C-alpha positions in Angstrom: -107.5 -66.5 54.2 -109.6 -64.9 56.9 -112.3 -62.4 56.0 -112.7 -58.9 57.6 -115.1 -58.7 60.4 -118.3 -56.8 59.6 -117.2 -53.9 61.8 -113.8 -53.6 60.1 -115.5 -53.9 56.7 -117.8 -51.0 57.7 -114.9 -48.9 59.0 -112.9 -49.5 55.9 -115.8 -48.5 53.6 -116.6 -45.5 55.7 -113.0 -44.3 55.5 -112.9 -44.9 51.7 -116.2 -43.0 51.2 -114.9 -40.1 53.3 -111.7 -40.0 51.3 -113.7 -40.0 48.0 -115.9 -37.2 49.3 -112.8 -35.1 50.3 -111.2 -35.7 46.9 -114.4 -34.4 45.2 -114.5 -31.4 47.5 -110.9 -30.6 46.7 -111.6 -30.9 43.0 -114.6 -28.6 43.3 -112.5 -26.0 45.2 -109.8 -26.2 42.6 -112.3 -25.5 39.9 -113.7 -22.5 41.8 -110.2 -21.2 42.2 -109.6 -21.5 38.5 -112.9 -19.8 37.7 -112.1 -16.9 40.1 -108.6 -16.5 38.6 -110.2 -16.2 35.1 -112.7 -13.6 36.4 -109.9 -11.5 38.0 -107.7 -11.8 34.9 -110.7 -10.5 32.8 -111.6 -7.8 35.3 -108.0 -6.4 35.4 -107.6 -6.9 31.6 -104.7 -9.2 31.9 -105.8 -11.7 29.2 -103.9 -10.0 26.3 -101.0 -8.7 28.3 -99.4 -12.1 29.2 -99.8 -11.3 32.9 -101.5 -13.7 35.3 -103.0 -13.6 38.8 -101.0 -15.8 41.1 -103.5 -17.3 43.6 -100.8 -18.2 46.2 -99.3 -14.7 46.5 -102.5 -12.8 45.4 -100.5 -10.7 43.1 -100.4 -9.9 39.4 -97.3 -11.5 37.8 -95.6 -11.7 34.4 -94.6 -15.3 34.0 -91.1 -16.2 33.0 -90.7 -16.8 29.3 -90.6 -20.5 28.4 -89.3 -22.3 25.4 -91.3 -23.1 22.4 -92.3 -26.5 23.7 -89.8 -28.6 21.8 -87.4 -28.8 24.7 -85.2 -26.0 23.4 -85.0 -22.6 25.0 -85.9 -19.4 23.3 -83.5 -18.6 20.4 -82.4 -15.4 22.2 -81.4 -17.4 25.3 -79.4 -19.9 23.2 -77.6 -17.1 21.3 -76.7 -15.3 24.6 -75.4 -18.5 26.0 -73.3 -19.1 23.0 -72.0 -15.5 23.1 -71.1 -15.8 26.7 -69.2 -19.1 26.1 -67.4 -17.5 23.1 -66.3 -14.4 25.1 -65.4 -16.5 28.1 -63.1 -18.6 26.0 -61.2 -15.6 24.6 
C-alpha cells in the first residue's frame, strides 16, 4: 500500500485543520446567536408569555402548541379530531 507524499500529507492536514477551525467558528457563532436571542427575549419580556424571537425572520412569534412529549397530541386536538370524525360519519 503506497504512502501519501509529504506534500499530499501536508495538504490533507491543512484542509482538515481548516475544516476544524470553521466548525469551531460556526459553533461560536451559534452560541452568540443563542445568547442574543435570550437577551432580546428578556428585553421584550417574552420569557413568561410563551413567545419567542425567531432569528431567521427577526420577528416575535408564538410557537405552535406541541404535544406533551409522549407522542400524543394535546387532548383538545384529539377530542376535536374524534368529534370531526363522528360528525363526518353521520
